[in-house]
C-alpha positions, -999 to +999 in steps of 0.1 A: +583+784-546+603+755-562+629+734-544+657+715-561+667+684-542+698+680-563+717+710-550+696+719-520+689+754-534+656+769-540+642+798-559+612+819-548+585+827-574+563+840-546+569+865-519+556+872-485+536+848-464+531+822-491+569+819-495+574+818-458+548+791-452+563+770-480+598+775-466+585+765-431+569+734-445+600+724-464+621+729-433+597+709-412+598+680-437+636+681-437+637+681-399+614+651-398+637+633-423+667+640-402+649+628-371+639+596-388+675+590-401+688+596-366+664+571-351+673+545-377+710+549-369+702+546-332+684+513-335+709+500-361+737+506-336+717+492-306+704+461-324+737+454-342+755+454-308+728+432-292+724+406-320+755+403-341+783+383-325+807+382-354+799+396-389+800+373-418+791+373-454+755+362-446+732+365-415+722+333-399+686+327-390+691+334-353+708+368-360+681+377-385+654+369-361+671+388-333+675+419-355+639+418-366+626+414-331+649+441-318+639+467-344+602+459-339+605+463-301+625+495-306+597+509-328+570+498-305+587+515-275+593+547-295+556+548-305+545+541-269+566+569-255+555+593-282+518+585-276+523+588-238+539+622-242+512+634-265+486+623-239+504+642-212+507+673-233+470+671-242+460+667-205+482+697-195+464+718-221+495+726-242 
């Protein structure tokens, strides 16, 4: 199966389970990309509101430091929550 990222169309050179598994893998990757983009937009919005008082042509060092720390903490918390949920799922036998 070949995928074209230019026009989001694909053509199948295989049929049956091989094509289905490739399609499922493609869809999973696209879903992960969409989730990553959504998370990036979420912390952009949050950290922008928290750190940027008034936009200018350049970031001052205080704003840059605030944005860096904010994004790093946001990622740390996201990873912590993801790890904790994975542990809970593993304990429950799912």
